[in-house]
N, CA and C atoms as a LAMMPS dump frame, in Angstrom:
ITEM: TIMESTEP
0
ITEM: NUMBER OF ATOMS
333
ITEM: BOX BOUNDS ff ff ff
-5.0000000000000000e+02 5.0000000000000000e+02
-5.0000000000000000e+02 5.0000000000000000e+02
-5.0000000000000000e+02 5.0000000000000000e+02
ITEM: ATOMS id mol type element x y z
1 1 1 N -253.537 -294.129 170.993
2 1 2 C -254.121 -295.172 171.829
3 1 3 C -255.552 -294.864 172.122
4 2 1 N -256.072 -293.634 172.267
5 2 2 C -257.514 -293.524 172.404
6 2 3 C -258.174 -293.841 171.086
7 3 1 N -259.202 -294.631 171.115
8 3 2 C -259.967 -295.002 169.919
9 3 3 C -261.481 -294.75 170.213
10 4 1 N -262.12 -294.103 169.342
11 4 2 C -263.576 -293.89 169.438
12 4 3 C -264.269 -294.322 168.222
13 5 1 N -265.172 -295.24 168.306
14 5 2 C -265.971 -295.695 167.171
15 5 3 C -267.422 -295.124 167.433
16 6 1 N -267.856 -294.365 166.464
17 6 2 C -269.216 -293.766 166.545
18 6 3 C -270.16 -294.559 165.586
19 7 1 N -271.17 -295.151 166.121
20 7 2 C -272.148 -295.84 165.274
21 7 3 C -273.451 -295.132 165.454
22 8 1 N -274.102 -294.795 164.361
23 8 2 C -275.376 -294.062 164.404
24 8 3 C -276.285 -294.422 163.255
25 9 1 N -277.554 -294.209 163.482
26 9 2 C -278.493 -294.485 162.413
27 9 3 C -278.751 -293.216 161.597
28 10 1 N -277.994 -292.161 161.876
29 10 2 C -278.14 -290.891 161.156
30 10 3 C -277.151 -290.808 159.976
31 11 1 N -277.556 -290.076 158.936
32 11 2 C -276.583 -289.822 157.872
33 11 3 C -275.566 -288.774 158.381
34 12 1 N -274.386 -288.859 157.842
35 12 2 C -273.32 -287.901 158.209
36 12 3 C -273.043 -287.091 156.951
37 13 1 N -273.471 -285.813 156.98
38 13 2 C -273.322 -284.957 155.839
39 13 3 C -271.893 -284.512 155.603
40 14 1 N -271.144 -284.273 156.686
41 14 2 C -269.777 -283.803 156.568
42 14 3 C -268.9 -284.726 157.413
43 15 1 N -268.429 -285.813 156.854
44 15 2 C -267.598 -286.765 157.618
45 15 3 C -266.313 -286.096 158.208
46 16 1 N -265.71 -285.232 157.326
47 16 2 C -264.44 -284.628 157.717
48 16 3 C -264.672 -283.788 158.988
49 17 1 N -265.772 -283.038 159.058
50 17 2 C -266.086 -282.185 160.208
51 17 3 C -266.34 -282.975 161.422
52 18 1 N -267.077 -284.09 161.299
53 18 2 C -267.34 -284.979 162.424
54 18 3 C -266.019 -285.614 162.924
55 19 1 N -265.201 -286.108 162.042
56 19 2 C -263.955 -286.714 162.415
57 19 3 C -263.064 -285.717 163.194
58 20 1 N -262.986 -284.502 162.672
59 20 2 C -262.187 -283.458 163.3
60 20 3 C -262.751 -283.132 164.675
61 21 1 N -264.078 -282.895 164.774
62 21 2 C -264.694 -282.55 166.027
63 21 3 C -264.438 -283.65 167.054
64 22 1 N -264.704 -284.949 166.64
65 22 2 C -264.57 -286.021 167.575
66 22 3 C -263.106 -286.195 168.03
67 23 1 N -262.128 -286.018 167.11
68 23 2 C -260.746 -286.162 167.475
69 23 3 C -260.35 -285.105 168.489
70 24 1 N -260.731 -283.898 168.242
71 24 2 C -260.441 -282.791 169.143
72 24 3 C -261.059 -283.027 170.498
73 25 1 N -262.37 -283.445 170.52
74 25 2 C -263.076 -283.591 171.745
75 25 3 C -262.419 -284.722 172.559
76 26 1 N -262.096 -285.836 171.914
77 26 2 C -261.472 -286.973 172.646
78 26 3 C -260.1 -286.496 173.218
79 27 1 N -259.349 -285.823 172.446
80 27 2 C -258.014 -285.357 172.953
81 27 3 C -258.164 -284.426 174.188
82 28 1 N -259.067 -283.483 174.038
83 28 2 C -259.257 -282.493 175.145
84 28 3 C -259.868 -283.153 176.333
85 29 1 N -260.909 -283.953 176.175
86 29 2 C -261.59 -284.536 177.316
87 29 3 C -260.822 -285.632 177.983
88 30 1 N -259.949 -286.334 177.25
89 30 2 C -259.154 -287.443 177.83
90 30 3 C -257.842 -287.01 178.374
91 31 1 N -257.352 -285.822 177.883
92 31 2 C -256.026 -285.392 178.251
93 31 3 C -254.895 -286.086 177.47
94 32 1 N -255.309 -286.819 176.429
95 32 2 C -254.357 -287.575 175.666
96 32 3 C -253.909 -286.792 174.435
97 33 1 N -252.682 -286.967 173.883
98 33 2 C -252.294 -286.246 172.708
99 33 3 C -253.154 -286.633 171.486
100 34 1 N -253.584 -285.646 170.771
101 34 2 C -254.437 -285.878 169.528
102 34 3 C -253.633 -286.711 168.516
103 35 1 N -252.309 -286.655 168.57
104 35 2 C -251.539 -287.483 167.619
105 35 3 C -251.693 -288.944 167.797
106 36 1 N -252.306 -289.411 168.889
107 36 2 C -252.572 -290.819 169.085
108 36 3 C -254.03 -291.172 168.948
109 37 1 N -254.914 -290.177 168.803
110 37 2 C -256.355 -290.431 168.725
111 37 3 C -256.779 -290.964 167.393
112 38 1 N -257.6 -292.05 167.419
113 38 2 C -258.16 -292.633 166.21
114 38 3 C -259.702 -292.586 166.337
115 39 1 N -260.346 -292.186 165.229
116 39 2 C -261.783 -292.095 165.221
117 39 3 C -262.329 -292.884 164.04
118 40 1 N -263.399 -293.592 164.239
119 40 2 C -264.069 -294.317 163.173
120 40 3 C -265.583 -293.977 163.221
121 41 1 N -266.226 -293.881 162.056
122 41 2 C -267.636 -293.613 162.048
123 41 3 C -268.396 -294.596 161.149
124 42 1 N -269.457 -295.058 161.706
125 42 2 C -270.386 -295.933 160.913
126 42 3 C -271.749 -295.257 160.932
127 43 1 N -272.163 -294.787 159.788
128 43 2 C -273.438 -293.985 159.724
129 43 3 C -274.522 -294.801 159.006
130 44 1 N -275.738 -294.328 159.098
131 44 2 C -276.897 -294.946 158.525
132 44 3 C -277 -296.434 158.81
133 45 1 N -276.634 -296.808 160.056
134 45 2 C -276.708 -298.166 160.521
135 45 3 C -278.109 -298.436 160.978
136 46 1 N -278.704 -299.629 160.687
137 46 2 C -279.992 -299.979 161.209
138 46 3 C -279.892 -300.096 162.739
139 47 1 N -280.623 -299.273 163.433
140 47 2 C -280.527 -299.26 164.932
141 47 3 C -281.87 -298.896 165.512
142 48 1 N -282.107 -299.44 166.672
143 48 2 C -283.243 -299.017 167.454
144 48 3 C -282.762 -298.855 168.912
145 49 1 N -283.446 -297.943 169.66
146 49 2 C -283.138 -297.696 171.033
147 49 3 C -284.465 -297.479 171.706
148 50 1 N -284.757 -298.169 172.788
149 50 2 C -286.021 -298.046 173.492
150 50 3 C -287.2 -298.323 172.601
151 51 1 N -287.024 -299.255 171.66
152 51 2 C -288.056 -299.668 170.726
153 51 3 C -288.344 -298.665 169.613
154 52 1 N -287.492 -297.685 169.418
155 52 2 C -287.737 -296.582 168.474
156 52 3 C -286.5 -296.476 167.527
157 53 1 N -286.778 -296.133 166.223
158 53 2 C -285.674 -295.863 165.302
159 53 3 C -285.348 -294.371 165.177
160 54 1 N -285.833 -293.587 166.124
161 54 2 C -285.532 -292.169 166.139
162 54 3 C -284.01 -292.039 166.223
163 55 1 N -283.449 -290.844 165.925
164 55 2 C -281.987 -290.717 165.948
165 55 3 C -281.333 -291.262 167.225
166 56 1 N -280.286 -292.055 167.045
167 56 2 C -279.582 -292.713 168.171
168 56 3 C -278.136 -292.927 167.785
169 57 1 N -277.287 -293.237 168.786
170 57 2 C -275.932 -293.511 168.556
171 57 3 C -275.348 -294.335 169.721
172 58 1 N -274.306 -295.125 169.418
173 58 2 C -273.543 -295.78 170.447
174 58 3 C -272.067 -295.443 170.157
175 59 1 N -271.34 -295.104 171.216
176 59 2 C -269.921 -294.732 171.113
177 59 3 C -269.109 -295.767 171.853
178 60 1 N -268.129 -296.294 171.221
179 60 2 C -267.231 -297.31 171.826
180 60 3 C -265.91 -296.642 171.985
181 61 1 N -265.53 -296.329 173.257
182 61 2 C -264.212 -295.677 173.554
183 61 3 C -263.257 -296.652 174.188
184 62 1 N -262.09 -296.768 173.737
185 62 2 C -261.088 -297.653 174.243
186 62 3 C -259.792 -296.822 174.392
187 63 1 N -259.113 -297.097 175.505
188 63 2 C -257.827 -296.358 175.698
189 63 3 C -256.995 -297.075 176.756
190 64 1 N -255.742 -296.706 176.829
191 64 2 C -254.912 -297.08 177.95
192 64 3 C -255.161 -296.121 179.04
193 65 1 N -256.069 -296.474 179.942
194 65 2 C -256.49 -295.587 181.015
195 65 3 C -257.693 -294.774 180.641
196 66 1 N -258.597 -294.609 181.564
197 66 2 C -259.819 -293.831 181.26
198 66 3 C -259.703 -292.503 182.073
199 67 1 N -260.415 -291.501 181.546
200 67 2 C -260.427 -290.202 182.285
201 67 3 C -260.886 -290.392 183.73
202 68 1 N -260.318 -289.652 184.653
203 68 2 C -260.737 -289.749 186.068
204 68 3 C -262.196 -289.264 186.202
205 69 1 N -262.559 -288.244 185.512
206 69 2 C -263.945 -287.725 185.601
207 69 3 C -264.765 -288.222 184.42
208 70 1 N -265.32 -289.441 184.563
209 70 2 C -265.976 -290.066 183.413
210 70 3 C -267.305 -289.357 183.094
211 71 1 N -267.971 -288.691 184.098
212 71 2 C -269.182 -287.963 183.857
213 71 3 C -268.865 -286.822 182.923
214 72 1 N -267.758 -286.055 183.177
215 72 2 C -267.4 -284.938 182.339
216 72 3 C -267.062 -285.461 180.917
217 73 1 N -266.327 -286.576 180.886
218 73 2 C -265.981 -287.15 179.562
219 73 3 C -267.279 -287.554 178.801
220 74 1 N -268.218 -288.165 179.463
221 74 2 C -269.501 -288.529 178.818
222 74 3 C -270.191 -287.238 178.309
223 75 1 N -270.236 -286.255 179.171
224 75 2 C -270.82 -284.979 178.759
225 75 3 C -270.205 -284.381 177.521
226 76 1 N -268.892 -284.405 177.48
227 76 2 C -268.149 -283.861 176.326
228 76 3 C -268.525 -284.625 175.036
229 77 1 N -268.527 -285.985 175.1
230 77 2 C -268.849 -286.758 173.967
231 77 3 C -270.32 -286.563 173.527
232 78 1 N -271.254 -286.6 174.488
233 78 2 C -272.647 -286.394 174.152
234 78 3 C -272.907 -285.036 173.534
235 79 1 N -272.31 -284.034 174.083
236 79 2 C -272.46 -282.658 173.542
237 79 3 C -271.949 -282.641 172.125
238 80 1 N -270.814 -283.212 171.821
239 80 2 C -270.217 -283.238 170.474
240 80 3 C -271.164 -283.954 169.539
241 81 1 N -271.735 -285.099 169.91
242 81 2 C -272.668 -285.846 169.104
243 81 3 C -273.918 -285.07 168.904
244 82 1 N -274.447 -284.397 169.854
245 82 2 C -275.644 -283.632 169.732
246 82 3 C -275.412 -282.498 168.72
247 83 1 N -274.258 -281.835 168.819
248 83 2 C -273.966 -280.753 167.92
249 83 3 C -273.742 -281.221 166.45
250 84 1 N -273.008 -282.303 166.291
251 84 2 C -272.583 -282.835 164.973
252 84 3 C -273.728 -283.545 164.287
253 85 1 N -274.497 -284.384 165.051
254 85 2 C -275.443 -285.246 164.438
255 85 3 C -276.884 -285.059 164.845
256 86 1 N -277.116 -284.17 165.84
257 86 2 C -278.487 -283.9 166.281
258 86 3 C -279.134 -285.055 167.086
259 87 1 N -278.337 -285.913 167.645
260 87 2 C -278.84 -287.015 168.45
261 87 3 C -278.806 -286.52 169.905
262 88 1 N -279.972 -286.635 170.57
263 88 2 C -280.115 -286.233 171.987
264 88 3 C -279.268 -287.128 172.862
265 89 1 N -278.706 -286.527 173.949
266 89 2 C -277.89 -287.285 174.865
267 89 3 C -278.636 -288.393 175.486
268 90 1 N -279.912 -288.321 175.598
269 90 2 C -280.72 -289.412 176.19
270 90 3 C -280.88 -290.628 175.269
271 91 1 N -280.331 -290.464 174.023
272 91 2 C -280.418 -291.499 173.045
273 91 3 C -278.987 -291.916 172.624
274 92 1 N -278.024 -291.713 173.496
275 92 2 C -276.626 -292.113 173.235
276 92 3 C -276.114 -292.964 174.33
277 93 1 N -275.577 -294.113 174.033
278 93 2 C -274.816 -294.958 174.965
279 93 3 C -273.367 -294.771 174.668
280 94 1 N -272.547 -294.797 175.718
281 94 2 C -271.08 -294.777 175.61
282 94 3 C -270.466 -295.909 176.382
283 95 1 N -269.771 -296.736 175.698
284 95 2 C -268.995 -297.856 176.341
285 95 3 C -267.572 -297.386 176.471
286 96 1 N -267.032 -297.491 177.694
287 96 2 C -265.629 -297.061 177.936
288 96 3 C -264.839 -298.292 178.383
289 97 1 N -263.783 -298.573 177.706
290 97 2 C -262.911 -299.754 178.019
291 97 3 C -261.46 -299.308 178.287
292 98 1 N -261.012 -299.702 179.426
293 98 2 C -259.58 -299.479 179.812
294 98 3 C -258.739 -300.622 179.329
295 99 1 N -257.993 -300.454 178.316
296 99 2 C -257.168 -301.545 177.778
297 99 3 C -255.826 -301.679 178.478
298 100 1 N -255.403 -302.879 178.606
299 100 2 C -254.052 -303.089 179.249
300 100 3 C -252.965 -302.871 178.183
301 101 1 N -251.89 -302.278 178.563
302 101 2 C -250.784 -301.853 177.634
303 101 3 C -250.324 -303.023 176.786
304 102 1 N -250.129 -304.232 177.377
305 102 2 C -249.635 -305.329 176.617
306 102 3 C -250.627 -305.865 175.622
307 103 1 N -251.93 -305.437 175.704
308 103 2 C -252.925 -305.852 174.8
309 103 3 C -253.259 -304.831 173.73
310 104 1 N -252.464 -303.816 173.624
311 104 2 C -252.712 -302.73 172.651
312 104 3 C -251.455 -302.643 171.75
313 105 1 N -251.598 -303.054 170.46
314 105 2 C -250.519 -303.033 169.522
315 105 3 C -250.428 -301.734 168.79
316 106 1 N -249.194 -301.397 168.403
317 106 2 C -248.931 -300.193 167.617
318 106 3 C -247.475 -300.283 167.039
319 107 1 N -247.359 -299.944 165.798
320 107 2 C -246.073 -299.848 165.141
321 107 3 C -245.214 -301.098 165.389
322 108 1 N -245.756 -302.252 165.063
323 108 2 C -245.097 -303.56 165.073
324 108 3 C -244.78 -304.032 166.551
325 109 1 N -245.383 -303.366 167.588
326 109 2 C -245.109 -303.792 168.913
327 109 3 C -246.387 -303.563 169.802
328 110 1 N -246.191 -303.395 171.094
329 110 2 C -247.267 -303.057 171.999
330 110 3 C -246.82 -301.897 172.853
331 111 1 N -247.738 -301.265 173.538
332 111 2 C -247.411 -300.158 174.428
333 111 3 C -246.862 -300.69 175.733
């Protein structure tokens, strides 16, 4: 149920490592089982932030329920992106959406 889409203007040299790091980070920081975590990555996307095309990223996180400590969650995601892609936290936006169970489909049904 936790889904994280990472969109960045940076190239991703090791997609497998990024996917693994992101999945582990989301599971640990959200307290949700990693068996439900889905990660998507869109790299080398034309992007600007604050009028600059310097390294940047936007993260779209959706889940059934959001972490109680969203600042710690944001810190964990920013730290992971800084380590994996070299994008400074000041150039990362994170959108967090709490989805309603009946609006989240899985395995031919909903949660």
